[in-house]
N, C-alpha and C positions, 0 to 999 in steps of 0.2 A: 504494500500500500504506500503510495507516494505521500510526500509531505503535505501537499494541498488537500488530498483526500483525508489524511489524518486530522488536519486542522478543521475541515468541515464536519467530520464525525465528532470531534471534541466539542465543537460549537453546538451540535445537535444534542449532545448529552447535557450540556448546560441549559439549553432551552427546555429540556424534559424535566428539569428540577426547578425551573423558575415558576413561582405562583402567578396566576393570572392577575391578581392584585393582592394587596396586603391582607393577610388573614384568610385567603381563599384556599379551599381544599383542592381546587382544580389547577392543574399545571397548564402552562401556556401551550406546549406542544400537543397535549391531549385535546384541548378545546379546538385548536386549529384543525387537527386531524378529523374530529367529528364533523366540523362544519364543511370541510372539503369533501367528506364522504356524502353528506347530504346534498351538496352541490352536484356531485357526480350522479347520484341515484335519481335525483329529480330533474336533471337537465337544466339547471339554472344557468343563465347567461353570466358572463363576467360582470356586466353592468349591474345586474340585479344583486349579485353576490357582494359587490363593492358597497351597494346601498345598504345591504343587511349588516355588513361589518361596521359601517359608519353609525347606524342606529344602535347596535350593540355597544359600540365604543362610548357613545353618549350616555347610555343607560347605566353602564358599569361605573364604579368609583373612578375618580380622576387619575389615580395612580395605576390604572390597568395598562397592561402591555399588549393588548389585542391588536393585531394588524388592522389598518383602516383601508386596505385596498386588496384586490385580488392578487396584484403583482407581489405585494409584500408577503401575503399568505403562501403563495407558491414558492417564493424565494426561501421562506423558512423551511418548507418541505423539500426543497431541492436535493439535499443529501440523501433522502430516502428514495429518490427516483433512480432509474436506470438510464444508461447512456443511449442517446439516439444520434446517429451520424447522418448529416445531410451531405450527399455527394452530387456534384454537378456532373452531368453526362452530356457529351457531344456525340455525334454519329460514329466516331471512331474509338472513343476511349472514355474511361471514368477519371475524374480529377479529384483525388482525395487529398485533403489538407492543402488545397491551393491557396496561395496568398495573392493579394493584389499586386499589380505590377510595380506600384510605388514602394512596396515592401521587399519585393524580390524580382529580379529580372528573369528568373528561371520559371517562366509560366508558359504553358502550351499556347501556341498561336491560335488554336481553335477557340480558346476561351476569351482571349482579349480582342481579337479583330472582328469576331462575329457577334459580339454583344452577349446577351444572356444565354444561359445553357439551353440546349434543346430539350432536355428532360431533367427532372430532379429525382434522385433516388434516395429513399429513406432506408437507412440500414440500422437495424436494432441488433447489436452484437449478441450472439447466443451464449458466449462464455460467462459474462456477468449474470445472465439469467439462470444458467445452470448452477452457478455458485449460490445464488439466492435460494433455489429449490433445496439444495443440500444443507443450507443453514437452518432449515426448519426440520425439527426431529420427525414430525409426522410425515412430511413430504419425502424426506430421505428414506424412511422405512418403506413407503410405497414404491420407491424407485428400485427397491430390492425384491419386489414381489415376484418377478419372473424367475428368480433363482432360489428363493426361500419358501414361497407359499404356493407356487403353481403346482397343480396336479399333473403328474406325468404318467399317463396310462395308454399312450399310443393314439389318442384321439385328438382331433384338431379343435381346440377351444381358443387358442391365442396364437399370435404370430410366432411366438417362441416355440410352438410345436411344429413349425414348418421345417422341411429339409434344408432350406437355405440358411436358417438360423444355425443348425448343427454343422453345415458345411463350412460356414465362416469360422466357427469355433475350432474345427479340425484344421482348416487352412492356416489360421493365425492363432496358434496356442498362446502367444503372449497376450493377445487381446482377450482371450477367454479367461486368463489367469485372474484378472480383475473382475470380480463378480458384478460390480456396479459399472458396467460398460454400456453407455447410452447408445441406443439404436433409433434413429429418426426415420420417420416417413415424411417425405417432402411432397407437398401438394400445391398446385397453382392453377389459377383460372382467371379469366377477365371478368370484372364487375363494373357496373355503372353506379357510382356512389351518389349520383344526383337524382336517381329515381325517374328519369325521363326515358320512357321506353323507346321513343323514336330517336334518341341521341346515339351517336356513334362513338361516344367517349368510352374508353376502355382502360381501366386501372387494374394493375395486376399485383395482388398480394402473394407473397411466398410464405406458406405456413409450414410449420414443423410440428408433428405429433410424436410423442414419446412412446415407443412400443414396450418399454420396460414396465409400464404401469399395468394394472389389471384391465381386462377388456372393457369393463363398465366405466373406466375412467379415461381410457386412451383418447377418446374423441370428445371429452368434455371441454367446454370453452376455457375453463380455468387452466388446463394443461396444454393447450395449443398455443404455440409461440409464433407470432408474426415476425419473421426475421428480415424480410424485405418488403418494401412497398414501391412499386414502379409506377410513377404517375403517368397519366394519359397525356394528351387525348387519344393517342394511338397505341395499339398493342406493340410490345417489343418484337414479336415475331421470332425469327431465327436468331436475332441479335440478343436474345434473352441471356445468352452465355456471358455477355459483357456485364450485365447487371448482377449475375450470380457470382461473379468473381470474388467480391468481399466475403461472401458466405463460404465459398470453396476454400479460400485462404485460411479461415478459422477452422474449417473441418480438417484441413491438412495438418494444422497444428495439433488439434485434438487427437488425430490418429498417430502422428509420428512420435511426439514427446509427451502428449497429455498436458493437463493443466492441474496445478496444485489446488486442491479443494478440501475444505473442512467438512467432514461428515458429522452432522449433529446427532445422528442416530447411533453411530458406532464410536463417537467421541474421538476421532482421529483424522489426521490429514492423509490424503492419498492422491495419486496421479490419475485424473479422470480421462479415460479415452472415450471417443464417440465416433460414429460413422453414419452415413446415409444408407439405410437398409433398402429402400426402394422409393420410387416416386409414384404419385397417384394423380391422374388427370383424366379428362375426357378425351375422346378420339382426336378432335382438332388440335388440342394442345399437345398431343403425343409427339407430333412432328417437331415442335419447338424444343421439347426436353430431350428427345432421343435422337433427332436428326433424320429419322426415317420419313419418307414422303408418304403421307396418308391420303392422298388424293390421286385420282386418275386410274389407270389400268392396273397398276401394281400396288394397290392400297393396303393389302393385308400384310402385316408385319410377320406373320407366321409362314405364309406361303411365299412371300417375297416375289421373285421374278416368275414364279409359277402360278400366280394368282389368275383365276379364271374370271374374265370380265367381258361385258358387252356394252357398247355405247348405243343408247336408244335415240334415234334421230328425232322422233316426235316429242318424247319426254325431255330431251336435252339433258340426260344424265347417264352416269355409268352404273350398271347393276352387276352384282357378283353372284354368278351361278356356279354350276359344277360341284354341287355339294356332295355328290356320290363318291368323290375321291376319299372322303373321310369315313366311309362305311367299312365294315370288315371285308376282307378280301373276297369271300364267297357269298356276299349278301345278294339276295334275289333281285334287288333294285338295279344292280349293276348291269344286268343283261337285258333289261327292259328298254325298249326304244320309243314306241309311240306314246307311252305314258309320260315320257319326259321330252327330250328335244330331238328325238329321232335317231339317236346314236347310242352305242354301248360305251360305257365308261369303265375302263380298267385301270385308271391312274390311281396312284397311292399318295398318301399325305407326304408333304415335304419333310425330309429329315431335318433334325436340329442342326443349326449352324452357329458358328461363332461370330457374333455381331462385330466384335472388335476387328476381326480380319477384314471386314468389309470397309471399314473406315480408317484403318491404320495408315493407308497411303494418302489420305486426304490431308493436305497441308493447310491448316487453319490458323489464322492470326486473329485474335479476338477483335471484333469491331471492324475488321477489314473485309471488304467484299471480295469474294473469291469466285472464280468461274468453275462451274461443274457442268457436265453434259446435261442438257435439258431433259434427256430421257433417263437420267440417273435416278435411282430410287433412294439413295442416301444423299441428303443435301449437305451434311456437315458431320464433323466428329464432335460429339457432345462433350461439354466441359466436364461431365461426370467421369469420363475416362481419364482425366488428370488425377483423380483420386487413386491412391496406390491399390486399393481393392476393387476399383471400378470394373475391370475386365473379368474378375473372378465371380461376380454375382450371377446366379442363374436367372433371376428375374430382376431386371433393373427398373423397368417402367411398367406399372400396372394401370389398368383401365378402371375408372369409377363405374361400378355396376349400376349405381342409381341413375346416372345419365343414360346408360343404355336401356335400362328398364323403362324410363320415362318415354324414350323415343318409341320403343316397341308398344307400350301401352297406348299412347296417343294414336299411332298408326293403326293398331288393332281396332280401337273404338271408331275411328274415322271410317274404317273398312266396313264394320258391321252396321253403322248408322248412316252410311252413305253421305258423309259430310263433304259435299263436292268441292267446297272452297279449299279443302285441305288435301284433296286427292287429284290425281291426273287420270281419271277413268278413261276418257275418250282417247287421249294420247297413248295410253298404255295399250289399249286394244288396237289402235292403228299400228303400233310397233309389233304386236303379235301377228297381225296380218302380213306385215312385211317379212317377218321371220318364217312365215309358212306354218305357224302352229296356232291351234285353237281358232281356226277360221270361222267356226260357227258362232264365236263370240265377237266377231268384228262389228264395229258400229255401222248402223244402216241409216242412210239419209231418208227422212220422211218430210211430209208437208209441215209437221209441227216442230221440226228440228231433227236432232240426232237421237235415234233409238238404240239403246244398248240391251241386247238379249240378256235375260237373267242368268246369273251364275249360281253355283252351289252356295256361295257365301252371301248371296243377295237375300235380304230380309224384307218381309212384307211390312206394311204399316202397323198391323196388329202386333207383329213380333218386335218391332222397334219400341212400341208402347210398353210391351211386357218387359223388355230389357231395361228401359228407363224407369219403369215403375218399381221394379225390383231394387234398383240402386237408390231410388228416391225414398223407399220405405225402410231402408236399412238403418238400424240404430246401433251405435257402438259405444263402449265405455268412454268416459272422459279421458282425454289425453291419448287415446288410442290412435286417432286420426282426426282430420278435420271433419266437419259435418258434410257428408257426401251429398246430402239433399241440396245444398247450396250450389253444387256444380251441375245439377240436372235441370234441364229445361223441358218440362213435359209438353209445352206448347209446340216447340220445334223438334222435339226428340233429339236433343244434342247434349253433349257434355262440354264444359269449358272452364277455364280458370284453375286447372289442377296444378299443384306443386309436385315436386319430386316425390315427397313422402306419400302424398295422396295417390300418385300413380303406383307406388310400391304396394300400398294396401289393396288397391283395385286389382293389380296384376296377380298378386300372390293369394288373395282370398276371395274377392268379390266377383270378379268376372267369371270364374268357373261356375259360380252359383247362378249368376244372372243369365247365362246362356243355356241353362237347363230348360228343355221344352221348346227351344227354337233351334234352327239349323238342323242339318242332317247329323246322324249319329257319328259318322266317321270324321266329319269336319269338326264337330264339337269336341270329340275325343282328342283330335290333333291339337286344337287350341288349348285344351285343358292340360295336355302334357307339356306344352310350352310354358304355361303358367306354373306348373309343378316344378320345372327346372329352376325358375327364379326363386320359388319358395324354398327349394332344397339348399341352394347356395347361400341363403340368408340364415341357415340354421345356426344356433348357438354352439351346438356340438356336431362335428362332422366325423363320421367313421371313415378312416382312410380307405378301407376296402369298398366303400360305396362310390368313391370318386370315379373308378373305372366304369361302373355301370351308368352313372350320370352322363359321362362323356359319350358313351355309346348311344344312350337314349336321345340326347339332344341332336346328335348327327342324324339319327333315324327320323326324328321329328322334322328337321329341316327338309330332308328328302321326301318325307311322307306328304308334306304340303303339296309338292309338285305332283306326286303320284296320285293323290286323291283328286286333285283338280282335273287331271287328264282322265282318270278312270271314269268319272261321271260326265265328261265332256262339257264341263261348265266353266272352268276358269283356267288360269295359267300360272306358271312360276313367275312370269313377268309381272302379273297383277300382284302376286304375293310380295313382290319387291316393295310395295307400299307398306307391308307389314314387317317383313323379316329380312329380305335379301340385302337391303342397304346396310344393315348392321351385322351381317354374317361375319365379316372379318373381325369385328369386335368380339362377337360371341365366341368365335374359334380361339382367339387369343386368351379370352377370359377362362375358357375351359382348360386350356393348356397350362395357364398360370395357377389354376385352383389346386393342383396337386403339389404346388411348391409353397403356397402360403394360404392362410385363411382369408377369404374375401371379406 
């Protein structure tokens, strides 16, 4: 601890022993802490808080030492806070600790000649925050939960039960020696803090969750640390590595030498090591963190250059078919032709490959634009490969299952309720006609417009009413989910305004119930199995032996959609694209990752 920090701490101790006024049993620091907490909980403005302090100062005896402004109150509390570093960013680099030109001539030209910085990066160093966690006895004990209190019986209840956790311990025995070795999960996505839906503003927070904690605390707000805040108005894109560099520098320090930390639970000092266990993001952000291109013909990070895709000229989008390659070798669907796209599929799933070997030859300089082939599927070498353990992780980047589930749920509901403003029904059927499949479903021109022949998923008005009425009448316990009734419009037979958790509850529990009595049996069973897959992977306890069966079932379910549609001559796998095919690469990657970590 430096002399300045020691002086601030000593001054804080003195304020803690100073009475608010002569003869008062309340101390100055205690009163200010309580008032600051009230300000934070109730959202008081600085102006209103200053007015309150002035009134209290006048009411109290004349010798009181209560601050009379928000600035003075915050200045008093300053030593209790944690460091926040504001870093100027230009298109090419970050400028940490830059001084004005009048103070130093060693200033980057990009800062001085071009005026204000292009972006402002807020960095909240993670090392002081870890030290504060260990300084609390209760928190320090919780950080040991994964090694002292976790039940080890071969079942997946926690990330520590995953093979990747054990592989790291075997690969780096020195890291395993220290029982309190922190493993972070890094998550990032764009948000609009201004609440304007039509705005294109995108601010990116970088969040860290601690996997050493019990599963019921890992994702609690209290234990999630925001390490970086990348201000908008535009997203960082592939240049996010530039903004991640301060965090990566601290992670390198934590891995190589560790940091001296006092453990209040064990009453001793120790060298704290830490690492990034994996990243969590939605599919669009996957490209920014991993460097793999997730758009176009080769969007699947598991199949890579063997991704099966088709461009639909009328729908103006790429769909991903060829699901039969993931089936067992002798499965009956492989030899069927007219039920699918008219051909036999004997291809097998892509074998595992080393991602580092794909990007090792890419020469990347942070913040500098580099040329790669426009057809290349790897756009950059991720900054996470700079970490000593980066290339040895089995699962580096994980997909957020809630994002995928929300997309599937919304597409499924739009398909069943024929919400035409959210589907491309006419264009999809035109594409089918061009491909020479499901010609009986091709749109027909009539005097009243375009007529679409009914398919097996087509629901009548009475069936739509039954579906919506079932969801409208459902009652659930408090805090279980939002009131589903608010999302249902009985007049229009539509659902709208659902959040991610609402879609999760609908997909895993309510949709299989609501579709009973409507649709054909085979179609209803296929949709129910898809819902069952999402329900299974959200289980609190997962049996390892069940993972193989779940993987086989979801592959069959994806192919079964194509088979059922053709079997009845009602619909097509291209129409199914509105429900499943667009997110098939994400589902495939999620299934492959599920055997390595608990989702």
